[in-house]
C-alpha positions as CSV (number, residue, x, y, z in Angstrom):
1,M,45.2,-47.7,-201.1
2,D,43.4,-45.8,-203.9
3,E,41.1,-47.3,-206.5
4,K,43.6,-47.2,-209.4
5,V,46.1,-49.3,-207.4
6,L,43.4,-51.9,-206.4
7,K,42.1,-52.1,-210.0
8,S,45.6,-52.7,-211.2
9,A,46.0,-55.5,-208.6
10,E,42.8,-57.1,-209.7
11,V,44.0,-57.3,-213.3
12,L,47.2,-58.8,-212.2
13,F,45.4,-61.3,-209.9
14,D,43.4,-62.6,-212.8
15,L,46.7,-63.3,-214.7
16,A,48.2,-64.9,-211.5
17,Y,45.2,-67.1,-211.1
18,A,45.3,-68.3,-214.6
19,E,49.0,-69.2,-214.5
20,D,49.1,-70.7,-211.0
21,I,45.7,-72.5,-210.6
22,G,44.5,-73.4,-214.1
23,D,41.9,-76.1,-213.7
24,G,42.3,-76.2,-209.9
25,D,44.6,-76.8,-206.9
26,I,44.7,-80.6,-207.2
27,T,46.7,-81.0,-204.0
28,T,44.5,-78.9,-201.7
29,N,41.2,-79.8,-203.3
30,N,41.9,-83.5,-202.9
31,L,43.1,-83.3,-199.3
32,I,41.0,-80.5,-197.6
33,P,37.3,-80.8,-197.0
34,P,35.4,-77.9,-198.7
35,D,33.6,-76.7,-195.6
36,T,36.6,-76.3,-193.2
37,N,37.6,-72.9,-191.9
38,K,41.0,-72.0,-190.4
39,T,42.7,-69.0,-189.0
40,A,46.1,-67.9,-190.3
41,I,48.6,-65.1,-189.8
42,L,51.1,-63.4,-192.0
43,V,54.4,-62.9,-190.2
44,A,57.5,-60.8,-191.0
45,K,60.7,-62.9,-191.1
46,E,63.1,-59.9,-191.5
47,S,63.1,-56.2,-190.7
48,G,61.5,-53.9,-193.2
49,V,58.4,-51.8,-194.1
50,V,55.2,-53.5,-195.0
51,A,53.2,-52.6,-198.1
52,G,50.5,-54.5,-200.0
53,L,48.2,-55.8,-197.3
54,P,45.0,-54.5,-199.1
55,V,46.2,-56.5,-202.1
56,A,46.7,-59.6,-200.1
57,E,43.2,-59.1,-198.6
58,M,41.8,-58.8,-202.1
59,V,43.4,-62.1,-203.1
60,F,42.0,-64.1,-200.2
61,R,38.6,-62.5,-200.5
62,R,38.4,-63.6,-204.2
63,F,38.6,-67.2,-202.9
64,D,36.3,-66.6,-199.9
65,K,34.0,-63.6,-199.8
66,N,33.4,-64.3,-196.1
67,L,37.0,-63.7,-195.2
68,K,37.6,-62.0,-191.8
69,W,40.6,-59.8,-192.0
70,N,42.2,-58.2,-188.9
71,V,45.3,-56.0,-189.7
72,K,47.8,-55.7,-186.8
73,L,50.4,-53.6,-188.6
74,P,49.1,-51.5,-191.6
75,D,50.9,-50.6,-194.7
76,G,53.8,-48.2,-194.0
77,S,54.6,-49.8,-190.7
78,R,58.1,-50.7,-189.7
79,V,58.2,-54.4,-188.9
80,E,60.7,-56.7,-187.2
81,P,61.2,-60.5,-187.4
82,G,58.3,-62.3,-185.7
83,D,55.8,-59.4,-186.1
84,V,52.3,-60.4,-187.1
85,L,51.1,-58.2,-189.9
86,V,47.5,-59.6,-190.1
87,E,45.4,-62.3,-188.6
88,F,42.6,-63.7,-190.8
89,T,40.0,-66.5,-191.0
90,A,38.7,-68.1,-194.1
91,N,37.9,-71.3,-195.8
92,Y,40.9,-73.6,-195.4
93,R,41.1,-74.2,-199.2
94,A,41.2,-70.5,-199.8
95,L,44.0,-70.0,-197.3
96,L,46.2,-72.6,-199.0
97,T,45.3,-71.9,-202.6
98,G,45.6,-68.1,-202.2
99,E,48.8,-68.1,-200.1
100,R,51.5,-67.9,-202.8
101,K,49.6,-65.3,-204.9
102,A,49.0,-63.1,-201.8
103,L,52.7,-63.4,-200.7
104,N,54.1,-62.7,-204.2
105,F,52.3,-59.3,-204.1
106,L,53.0,-58.6,-200.5
107,Q,56.7,-59.6,-200.5
108,R,57.5,-57.5,-203.7
109,L,55.7,-54.4,-202.5
110,S,57.2,-54.6,-199.0
111,G,60.6,-55.0,-200.5
112,I,60.2,-51.8,-202.5
113,A,58.8,-50.0,-199.4
114,T,61.7,-51.2,-197.4
115,Y,64.4,-50.0,-199.8
116,A,62.6,-46.7,-200.2
117,N,62.6,-46.3,-196.4
118,M,66.4,-47.1,-196.3
119,C,67.0,-44.4,-198.8
120,M,64.9,-41.9,-196.8
121,K,67.0,-42.6,-193.7
122,E,70.2,-41.9,-195.7
123,I,69.0,-38.3,-196.6
124,E,67.8,-37.3,-193.2
125,G,68.7,-33.7,-192.4
126,H,68.6,-32.7,-196.1
127,N,65.7,-31.0,-197.8
128,V,65.5,-33.4,-200.7
129,E,62.9,-35.9,-202.0
130,I,63.5,-39.5,-203.1
131,L,61.8,-40.2,-206.4
132,D,61.1,-43.4,-208.3
133,T,61.3,-43.8,-212.1
134,R,59.4,-45.6,-214.9
135,K,61.7,-48.6,-214.4
136,T,58.8,-50.7,-213.0
137,L,57.8,-54.3,-213.7
138,P,55.3,-54.1,-216.6
139,G,51.8,-54.1,-215.3
140,Y,52.9,-53.2,-211.8
141,R,53.4,-49.5,-212.3
142,Y,50.6,-48.4,-209.9
143,L,51.5,-51.0,-207.3
144,D,55.3,-50.4,-207.4
145,K,54.8,-46.6,-207.1
146,Y,52.3,-47.1,-204.2
147,A,55.0,-49.2,-202.4
148,V,57.5,-46.4,-202.9
149,R,55.1,-44.0,-201.1
150,M,54.6,-46.4,-198.3
151,G,58.3,-46.4,-197.7
152,G,58.4,-42.6,-197.5
153,G,59.5,-41.8,-201.1
154,S,57.7,-39.8,-203.8
155,N,56.5,-40.6,-207.3
156,H,58.0,-39.1,-210.4
157,R,55.8,-39.1,-213.5
158,F,53.5,-42.1,-213.9
159,G,54.0,-42.5,-217.6
160,L,54.9,-40.7,-220.9
161,Y,51.6,-38.9,-220.8
162,D,51.7,-36.7,-217.7
163,M,55.0,-34.8,-217.9
164,V,57.4,-33.7,-220.6
165,M,60.9,-35.3,-220.2
166,I,63.3,-34.1,-222.9
167,K,66.2,-36.5,-223.1
168,D,69.4,-36.7,-225.2
169,N,67.7,-38.3,-228.2
170,H,65.0,-35.6,-228.2
171,I,67.6,-32.8,-227.9
172,Q,69.6,-34.3,-230.8
173,I,66.7,-34.4,-233.2
174,A,65.4,-31.0,-232.2
175,G,68.8,-29.3,-232.6
176,G,69.3,-28.3,-229.0
177,I,67.5,-27.9,-225.7
178,K,65.8,-24.6,-226.4
179,P,64.4,-25.6,-229.8
180,A,63.0,-28.8,-228.2
181,V,61.4,-26.9,-225.4
182,D,60.0,-24.1,-227.7
183,A,58.5,-26.7,-230.0
184,I,56.8,-28.7,-227.2
185,R,55.5,-25.5,-225.5
186,K,53.5,-24.6,-228.5
187,K,51.6,-27.9,-228.4
188,I,50.9,-28.7,-224.7
189,P,48.9,-27.1,-221.9
190,K,50.7,-24.7,-219.6
191,S,49.9,-27.0,-216.6
192,I,52.1,-29.8,-217.9
193,K,55.7,-29.5,-216.4
194,I,58.8,-29.7,-218.6
195,E,61.9,-31.4,-217.4
196,V,65.2,-31.5,-219.4
197,E,68.0,-34.0,-219.0
198,T,71.5,-32.4,-218.9
199,T,75.0,-33.9,-218.7
200,T,77.2,-30.7,-218.9
201,I,77.3,-27.2,-217.6
202,E,76.6,-25.9,-221.1
203,Q,73.4,-27.8,-221.2
204,V,72.4,-26.6,-217.8
205,K,72.8,-23.0,-218.9
206,E,70.8,-23.7,-222.1
207,A,68.0,-25.3,-220.0
208,L,68.0,-22.2,-217.8
209,V,67.5,-19.9,-220.8
210,A,64.6,-22.2,-221.9
211,D,63.0,-21.6,-218.5
212,V,62.1,-25.3,-217.8
213,D,60.4,-26.5,-214.7
214,I,63.0,-29.1,-213.7
215,I,66.6,-29.6,-214.7
216,M,67.9,-33.1,-214.4
217,L,71.6,-33.5,-213.7
218,D,72.3,-36.9,-215.2
219,N,75.2,-39.1,-214.4
220,M,77.3,-36.3,-213.0
221,S,79.9,-36.4,-210.3
222,S,78.9,-34.9,-207.0
223,K,81.5,-32.2,-207.6
224,L,80.0,-31.2,-210.9
225,M,76.4,-31.4,-209.5
226,M,77.4,-28.9,-206.8
227,E,78.8,-26.5,-209.4
228,C,75.6,-26.8,-211.4
229,V,73.4,-26.2,-208.3
230,G,75.3,-23.0,-207.8
231,I,74.8,-21.9,-211.4
232,I,71.1,-22.7,-211.3
233,N,70.8,-20.8,-208.0
234,K,67.3,-21.8,-207.1
235,R,65.9,-20.5,-210.4
236,T,64.3,-23.9,-211.1
237,K,64.0,-27.3,-209.4
238,I,66.9,-29.7,-209.8
239,E,66.8,-33.5,-210.0
240,A,69.9,-35.8,-209.7
241,S,69.8,-39.0,-211.6
242,G,72.0,-41.8,-212.8
243,N,73.7,-44.6,-210.9
244,M,72.1,-43.5,-207.6
245,T,73.0,-46.1,-205.0
246,I,72.2,-46.1,-201.4
247,K,75.8,-45.6,-200.6
248,R,76.0,-42.4,-202.7
249,I,72.7,-40.6,-202.1
250,R,73.7,-38.8,-198.9
251,K,76.6,-37.2,-200.6
252,V,74.3,-36.2,-203.5
253,A,71.7,-34.8,-201.2
254,A,74.4,-32.5,-199.7
255,T,74.9,-30.9,-203.1
256,G,71.6,-29.0,-202.7
257,V,69.5,-30.8,-205.3
258,D,65.7,-31.0,-204.8
259,Y,65.1,-34.5,-206.0
260,I,67.1,-37.7,-206.3
261,S,65.6,-40.3,-208.6
262,I,66.5,-43.9,-208.1
263,G,65.6,-46.6,-210.6
264,A,66.8,-49.4,-208.2
265,L,63.8,-48.7,-206.0
266,T,61.7,-50.7,-208.4
267,H,63.9,-52.4,-211.0
268,S,66.1,-54.3,-208.5
269,V,63.6,-55.4,-205.9
270,K,64.7,-57.7,-203.1
271,A,61.4,-59.2,-201.7
272,L,60.8,-58.9,-198.0
273,D,60.6,-62.3,-196.4
274,I,57.1,-62.9,-195.1
275,S,55.4,-66.2,-194.4
276,Q,51.9,-67.5,-193.7
277,R,51.2,-69.7,-190.8
278,I,48.0,-71.6,-189.9
279,I,47.3,-71.1,-186.2
280,D,43.9,-72.6,-185.6
């Protein structure tokens, strides 16, 4: 896990601490002696792909700097019910007070990784990448996109700052795709890629004339996508987007596109069921 992801997690932890603990864990602090250590495990309760263990470690270490952390199945691993992800020893109060915050991170990220991995299995045999989108939980952008990578997917642009995406509203105000592309090209470095959203064959042809880096085929039928792929004929990269469900993506992959972007990877997360157990 890279530094940007961990720094993002640390900021989110501070918010989680404030909303969950406030002046203190009145249950744990009034029941558990302050100098007691215990060993715990994190256990998968359903099949999936794990992501976020370094974040969980960060959470517990913030409560006990002497935490002993022994990972059994690292991020990106396929897990089954009953699999132990990590065994760790820390102050008993730290284990109980940190539990929900650690699991909230771990279950969300593992849910994203699991869905990304399911999508990857659907496109096996096709030369296509699964991409995420900017439809992430606010503040979780780096974490959510990290989880997509752990599931085998790839990241689209991180924000509005690192890639040009010309969409319908931009096209309308500029007076067309080519005028929009020409205007932007005059103001940005050549290293920044330009992608254009298209919904018709006519727009695809205009995007080809504008010589963009990526043409997005947005909310098209698979039949129309295949026709557009033939027209583009490998002259630029092609992304399929819009209402991409796991039931549909194999058929879309067969059209010959290079990328399939799926907002549901991060905007409709089903958390992976993971629990903490005290074992000693």
